[in-house]
Structure formats: C-alpha cells, structure tokens
C-alpha positions as MATLAB code, in Angstrom:
seq = 'MKILTKGKYYGEKDLEVSFNGILLSQYHYTGNKTDWHYHENPYFMYVLNGNMKDCNKKVESLCPAGSLMFNNWQEAHYGSKHSVEASGFHLEFERKWLKKNGIPLNLLEGSQLIQNPKLHLLFAKLYYEFLISDKYSDMSVEVLLLQICEALSNLKEINAQKNPNWVDGLKELLHYDTSNLSLDYLSNELKVHPVHISRAASKHLSMSLGEYIRQHKVKKAIPLLLNSNNSLTEIAHQTGFSDQSHFNRVFKSIFNDSPSSYRKIINKNL';
ca = [
     -44.606  227.951  140.920;
     -43.026  225.725  138.333;
     -39.680  227.660  136.859;
     -38.505  226.623  133.249;
     -35.244  226.224  133.454;
     -33.017  227.124  129.860;
     -34.664  225.410  126.813;
     -37.176  224.215  128.939;
     -40.879  224.633  126.595;
     -44.155  222.767  126.628;
     -44.436  220.605  123.981;
     -42.046  218.521  121.902;
     -39.504  219.444  120.267;
     -38.018  219.490  116.616;
     -34.972  220.963  116.635;
     -32.952  223.307  119.054;
     -29.440  224.962  118.343;
     -27.395  227.066  120.754;
     -25.237  230.112  119.767;
     -23.020  231.463  122.445;
     -25.720  232.164  125.184;
     -28.433  232.558  122.756;
     -30.700  228.984  122.257;
     -33.096  229.183  119.246;
     -35.428  225.635  119.289;
     -38.294  225.031  117.640;
     -41.095  222.937  119.730;
     -44.861  221.284  118.172;
     -47.562  222.283  121.721;
     -48.784  218.803  122.249;
     -51.414  220.110  125.374;
     -54.388  222.082  124.973;
     -53.173  223.937  128.340;
     -50.293  224.559  130.272;
     -49.902  225.125  133.985;
     -48.814  228.507  135.208;
     -45.318  229.090  135.027;
     -41.851  231.137  134.976;
     -38.614  230.823  132.856;
     -35.550  231.265  134.022;
     -34.755  233.825  131.229;
     -36.692  236.140  128.781;
     -37.279  234.720  125.611;
     -39.803  235.439  122.236;
     -41.940  232.829  120.820;
     -43.021  233.413  117.280;
     -46.137  231.412  115.889;
     -45.651  229.237  113.182;
     -48.431  227.690  112.327;
     -51.830  227.354  114.783;
     -53.703  229.639  117.264;
     -52.405  229.874  120.626;
     -53.694  232.272  123.735;
     -50.360  233.516  126.448;
     -51.642  234.965  129.725;
     -50.510  236.800  132.376;
     -51.734  238.353  135.579;
     -52.815  241.368  133.465;
     -53.481  240.585  129.882;
     -54.600  237.471  127.577;
     -52.890  237.656  124.380;
     -54.434  235.782  121.079;
     -51.465  234.664  118.938;
     -52.421  233.063  115.664;
     -49.709  232.060  113.297;
     -47.345  234.988  112.333;
     -47.960  236.358  115.908;
     -44.810  237.596  118.277;
     -44.740  237.101  121.755;
     -42.272  238.493  123.939;
     -42.271  236.559  127.995;
     -40.719  238.792  130.593;
     -38.608  236.184  132.529;
     -40.122  237.800  136.069;
     -43.717  237.330  134.654;
     -45.717  234.329  135.720;
     -47.684  233.117  132.664;
     -49.687  229.714  131.296;
     -50.376  229.081  127.330;
     -53.133  227.084  125.571;
     -53.868  225.695  122.115;
     -56.734  226.441  120.333;
     -56.357  224.843  117.090;
     -55.492  220.744  116.297;
     -51.949  221.765  115.713;
     -49.647  224.781  116.426;
     -45.862  225.253  116.803;
     -43.651  227.604  117.372;
     -39.858  229.344  117.218;
     -38.055  230.234  120.406;
     -35.734  232.662  120.954;
     -34.250  232.796  124.560;
     -31.553  235.063  125.633;
     -29.219  233.816  128.253;
     -28.605  236.691  131.400;
     -24.597  236.395  130.405;
     -25.508  237.168  126.874;
     -27.020  240.510  127.574;
     -24.636  241.605  130.049;
     -21.943  240.564  127.559;
     -23.369  242.752  125.103;
     -24.222  245.307  127.365;
     -28.455  244.873  126.860;
     -30.593  245.309  129.920;
     -32.351  242.296  131.380;
     -35.354  244.391  130.972;
     -35.279  244.345  127.344;
     -39.593  245.081  127.049;
     -41.756  246.654  130.053;
     -43.271  243.226  130.968;
     -44.845  240.643  128.674;
     -46.578  241.856  125.059;
     -47.253  241.050  122.210;
     -45.432  242.505  119.613;
     -46.697  244.355  116.464;
     -43.771  246.115  114.808;
     -43.312  244.644  111.473;
     -39.277  245.192  111.758;
     -39.286  242.836  114.458;
     -41.638  240.777  112.583;
     -39.455  240.392  109.665;
     -36.051  240.308  111.621;
     -37.423  237.240  113.575;
     -38.366  235.895  110.086;
     -34.880  236.156  108.866;
     -33.580  234.616  112.124;
     -35.899  231.418  111.755;
     -34.321  231.194  108.096;
     -30.648  231.312  109.250;
     -32.054  228.480  112.383;
     -32.927  226.134  110.165;
     -30.323  226.351  107.194;
     -27.370  226.537  110.037;
     -25.067  226.466  107.590;
     -20.747  227.691  107.784;
     -22.043  231.285  107.713;
     -24.943  231.219  110.221;
     -22.985  231.472  113.186;
     -22.155  235.251  111.794;
     -25.644  235.939  110.649;
     -27.579  235.064  113.720;
     -25.434  237.216  116.001;
     -25.673  240.230  113.966;
     -29.870  239.435  113.856;
     -29.570  239.093  117.299;
     -27.922  242.365  117.786;
     -30.228  244.174  115.097;
     -33.061  242.768  117.008;
     -31.996  244.164  120.560;
     -31.361  247.660  118.715;
     -35.156  247.358  117.238;
     -36.360  246.678  120.695;
     -34.414  249.487  122.614;
     -36.015  251.850  119.686;
     -39.352  250.303  120.456;
     -38.929  251.001  124.147;
     -38.287  254.522  123.084;
     -40.989  255.044  121.097;
     -43.331  253.342  123.646;
     -42.368  255.412  126.539;
     -43.013  258.856  124.280;
     -46.276  260.707  124.817;
     -48.031  259.742  121.276;
     -50.643  262.435  120.216;
     -54.212  260.724  120.079;
     -54.208  259.814  116.694;
     -51.120  257.511  116.877;
     -52.303  254.697  118.474;
     -55.700  254.934  115.739;
     -52.677  255.625  112.833;
     -51.186  252.114  114.633;
     -54.585  250.533  114.204;
     -55.120  250.711  111.100;
     -51.980  249.945  109.662;
     -52.194  247.037  111.606;
     -55.690  245.781  111.460;
     -57.319  247.620  108.201;
     -57.406  245.424  104.936;
     -58.451  248.492  102.840;
     -56.153  249.431   99.879;
     -53.756  251.874  102.355;
     -53.344  255.786  101.120;
     -52.120  258.670  103.060;
     -55.566  260.220  101.833;
     -57.544  256.887  103.437;
     -55.406  257.232  106.492;
     -56.254  261.228  106.619;
     -59.770  260.583  106.187;
     -59.950  258.124  108.818;
     -57.738  259.875  111.135;
     -58.848  263.565  110.821;
     -55.246  264.495  110.554;
     -53.718  266.448  107.509;
     -51.970  263.922  105.494;
     -48.932  266.296  105.489;
     -48.537  266.155  108.820;
     -49.361  262.517  109.301;
     -46.346  261.956  106.538;
     -43.985  264.030  108.460;
     -44.464  262.839  111.773;
     -44.935  259.328  111.254;
     -41.161  258.361  111.023;
     -40.932  259.880  114.296;
     -43.459  257.562  116.128;
     -43.104  254.411  113.726;
     -39.378  254.882  113.488;
     -39.219  254.348  110.050;
     -41.183  256.509  106.755;
     -44.921  255.156  106.582;
     -44.612  253.849  103.389;
     -41.576  251.618  104.295;
     -43.853  250.572  107.345;
     -46.744  249.716  105.176;
     -44.744  247.679  103.065;
     -43.004  245.828  105.978;
     -46.275  244.842  107.494;
     -47.833  243.885  104.252;
     -44.689  241.117  104.194;
     -44.976  240.069  108.112;
     -49.006  239.620  107.613;
     -47.068  237.054  104.418;
     -44.736  235.408  106.503;
     -47.421  232.658  108.318;
     -48.921  232.505  104.934;
     -46.260  231.400  103.222;
     -45.617  228.618  105.993;
     -48.705  227.111  104.332;
     -48.088  225.473  101.180;
     -51.833  225.902  100.120;
     -51.717  229.753   99.615;
     -50.223  230.162   96.102;
     -48.094  233.187   95.725;
     -50.559  235.208   93.596;
     -53.091  234.568   96.383;
     -50.801  235.727   99.446;
     -49.766  238.355   97.372;
     -53.713  239.710   96.677;
     -54.659  238.676  100.695;
     -51.580  241.170  101.953;
     -52.658  244.125   99.875;
     -49.662  244.089   97.196;
     -50.851  245.182   93.567;
     -49.918  241.827   92.075;
     -47.426  239.072   92.843;
     -44.696  240.868   90.836;
     -45.216  243.937   93.171;
     -45.278  240.721   96.161;
     -41.549  239.369   95.026;
     -39.934  243.066   94.763;
     -40.662  243.690   98.145;
     -40.179  240.607   99.812;
     -36.564  240.415   97.636;
     -35.682  243.927   99.031;
     -35.627  242.554  102.639;
     -34.741  239.105  102.660;
     -32.340  239.279   99.525;
     -34.341  236.061   98.156;
     -37.411  235.196   96.625;
     -40.814  233.948   98.566;
     -40.846  230.807   97.016;
     -36.895  229.906   97.861;
     -37.570  231.160  101.259;
     -40.781  229.106  101.698;
     -38.956  225.991   99.936;
     -36.320  225.675  102.819;
     -38.694  226.534  105.524;
     -41.402  224.190  104.417;
     -38.787  221.554  104.135;
     -38.362  221.588  107.735;
     -42.076  222.528  109.057;
];
C-alpha cells in the first residue's frame, strides 16, 4: 500500500508553507477517488469547499465544506470527491516537531471527524495566517499550533470521560439542530433540568454552554463566508444570529477582525 511522504497529497497543490517541522498546504482535489494509502505523518484536512468523504476500515465520514478531519498516520484510508469542485487546507505535523514540544504522536485515538467548535475556529485562524504570511505569521502560527495541541489534549480527556447519557444528545442538538437554541429548549428535548445542564456543560464541553453555542455558530459561518454569493445578512440568519450586527460582534470577539475583512483575505486566495 502506498505511503504518502511529507507534503504529499492527492490533487493539485495551490500553496504550501513550512514552519519549523509543520507543513501547511492548500490543495484542489481533482480525481473522484484516491487509492487506499497511509501518510508518513499525522495531519488534519479542513474542507474549504465542495463535498468530500473520508473512509478508513472503521468508518466512512462525510466531509462537506467546513468539516475538520483528523487522519492518524498509522491508519490506511482513501478519499472521494462528491462535488464538481473541492479543496482543502492541510496541517501536517512532523514527528520531530511533536517530540520537541513534548506532544505524543497519538494526538487523538484514531482518525475521526472533529466537531469541537474551538478547534474549528483555531483552524480558521491558522488558515488566515497561512494566507497572509506576513512578518508576524511565523510567531502567530507557532502560538496557534500550541493552542491546537492543547485543545486536542483537552478533547482527548473529555472523550475519555464517562459522560451521562444526555451529554451525547446535548452535543447532537448543538451540532445539528438549527432551532433557536435556549436552555429551556435543551432541557425539554433532553428531559434534564436546565440548572443541571448549565452547571454540568462546562465539564463536558470544556467551556460554558453559551460560549460553545456562540463558537459553534461562528464555526458554521466560516464555510459560508468562503462563498462570496452569500451576503453577511444571509449568513447571520442561516447560523442563528439575531441579526448581522450580532454576528459581527461575536465574530470580531473571536478573530479580532470583521467577517467582511476575513472574507476579503480568504477569497483573494481561493
């Protein structure tokens, strides 16, 4: 079976930047399906546009735009494209970088689709730095990489916890329910007292319930921002913000920049 060495992916490379043992790259995916293969290093694929599917021997993961997929270097997999156009941003860790920073090779247990909004937003920030590549980007990328690894460590601890049955239901509602979420709504759906949800959420989500919901809304907004046909008003509505002004405020609190400025930088390079 083929082993793809550092920086090798199926498709056409648009841009690649190396940061001291870290490789960042953007690819357009061309073929409809790849061969089964391994990778030399663990890496993440952040789907920028289109629809992808990642398949290993355990699970098939649908990866529409905005998806974040972790691929363990020890697991064979193949990818398939389910749209005319598709592209992705890759973060590849060389093992020497992980060792240097005291980070275990098994960043996560097995290849998996990442749902945690904090990790998604860190990748959206990383992609932004990758594109602007100014004199401050090296330092910014290093900081973001350590934050990503810390978030992965926290996620691994949370995944290892024995959670109450209602926690999986809570995550499913937060990730997939398009309703205007409220504590009362979640309580009614889960049959759990709202005070208990409020108190226990930070333990099981690694942040407060309100922060998780806000971050998840912005996470859903990122792939919509990449499509210039979507107005900011439409994006705010689709992602559950009360209006564009509220969307702008929350986005700026996370990225220190407005959605329109972020979009301008990204779309210039897509």
